[in-house]
N, C-alpha and C positions, 0 to 999 in steps of 0.2 A: 859333216863338221856340224855343231851347233855353237850359236853365238848368244850370249847373254849381255845384254845391256843395261848398265845401272847408273846413278848420277842423279843429280841435283833435280828436284823438281824446275821445270824451266829451262832446262839445260837442251832440249831437244830430243830427248829419247825416243819418244813414240816416234815423232815425224822422221829421225835419222832411221829407227828399228824397220819403218815399213819402207823407206827407200833402200834399204840396205834387201831388204827381204826382196825386193821387187828386183835388185840388181843381180843377186844371187839366185834368183828365182828360186828362194825358199817358203816354207810358209811364215807366217808371222804371229807372234800371240803377244797381246799386252797384260799383265797382269795389273797393272793399274787401272784399266779400264773396267776387268774385272770386279776390282774394288768399290770403283767409283759404284759401278751397277748395282753390286750389293746394299751400300749406302743409300741409292737412291730407292732400290726396293724397299729402305725401311724408314724411307723419308727422311734421310741424314745427309748432310754434305761430309765429304771427306773427312773434314777437320774433326765432325762431333763421331764418325766412324772409328776414326784413331783411336779418339780419345778411350769409345769404348772399349777400345783393343787394347788397351793398357791394362783393363780389367779381367777382360772377356777374350780368352784365347782363340774361341771360334771365328774371330775376323778376319785373321791371319791363317790359321790353321787351315781351311780348305783351300786356299790358294797355294799355300807350300806343299801340302801334299799334290796337288795338281800338276805344279812345277816338276816335280821329283818324278812322280809317273811319267809325264812325259817326257822327262830327260834320259827316262829307261827304255821307252818304248818307239821314241822317233829319232830321227836323226834329219839333220839340212832343215833347220830352221832358226830364226833370229827370236828371241823373247827380251821384252822389256820387263823387268823385274827387279826391285831393289834386293832381292836374295838368291836370282838364278844362279850368281857365282857359287853361293854355297850349296844350293839343289843339285846344280848341276855340274861337278866339281870338274867333268872333262869337257865343259865349256872352254870357248874360247871368251874370256873376262872382260869387258868393255865398261869405264868408267867416263862420262861426259860431265864436265863441269863446266861450269860460267859464274860470273860475277853475282852475288845477292841482287844488286841495281837491276842487272839485264833479265836475271830470271823473271824479277818482278814486273818488268814491264812486258814480257812475253806471257807472263801467265795474264796479267792484266788485260791486255789485246786481246787473248784465245775467246773467240765467241763460240767454240764448240764446248767448254767446260759447262755445260748447263748447269751441274747442281753447286758450282764455285762460283761464286761473282762477286766481285771486289767494287767498293767504291771508288777508289784512286790506286795507283801505285804502291804510293806507301802503306795500304792496307794490307795488298797483296804479298808487299816485304813481309809485313809482319805476321801475316798468316803460313805462308812458306817456312817461315823461321819455326812456327811452332809445330809445324806438319815434321821438320827434320828434326825436332827435338823428340818429338813424339814415336818416328820412326827409330832413333837411337835408343830411347825407353825401352819401348816393345821389343826390340829385336836383341836387345841385351837380357832384358828380361826372360824372353821365351830360347832364346839359342846364344847368349853370350858372346855376341858378334856386333860389332859398327859397322853397318853398311856403306858407311862414307870412310872408312880407312882405306886409304890408297893402295896398301900392301894387299889388298885381295884380289887384285886385277891386273891383266897382263897388256893393257893399253891404255892410257889416256889421253880424251882429247879437249882441250877447252873450246867452246864453241862459242864464246863471248863474241868475237867479231869474225867468224866465218860463219858461211852458209851450211845449210843442211846437205848439200852436193859436196860441199869441200870436205865436211866432216867425213862422208861417205865414204870419198877417196881415199882419206887419211887410212881410215879403218880397212878398205881393201887392199891397201897397199901393205899395211901391216898383216894382214890375213894371207897375202900371198908372199909375206918375207919368210 
C-alpha cells in the first residue's frame, strides 16, 4: 500500500507522515523537504524557489519525476507531496487541512525550518498564502490541476484542533475500513 499525504502548509503533513510511516512500518518520503533542500542549495527560501518555479519548470520537474518513479518501483511507503495523488494514482490519497491562523501559528513556532523565518504570525500567514497561490499557479500551468481541490482525495482530515497522533489514528481507521 502507498499513502500520499497532501494539504495546506502548516497542517501537519510531515509530522503526521512520519508518525504514520512508523506506525505502519513503512518507508517515509517528504518531497517538501527535497524542494527546501533544492532551494537552500541555491541560497533561496522556498518562497523564492516557488517564484522561480513559476517561470522555470525544473524546480518541480525533478521532484515530480522522482515520485512517479518511486510509485512504480516501491510499495509500502508514506509520501508527503502536494501532487502525490496525481503522480501515484493507485495511492490512498489523504489531505490535511487546518485554518489559515492555526497554520501560521504552527509554522511560526517551527524551529526546524531553517530557510523559512518569519517575524511574527501575521508575516507567516501572508507568506503561506503567497505559497499556496504559487502552488496553484505552477501546478495549473504545468499539469492543469489544483492540488487544493478536495475532490482529488480519498480522505480529508481537519487537523486544527487535534493532535498529530489523533490524526494518525483517523487515517489508520480509514485505511483499515
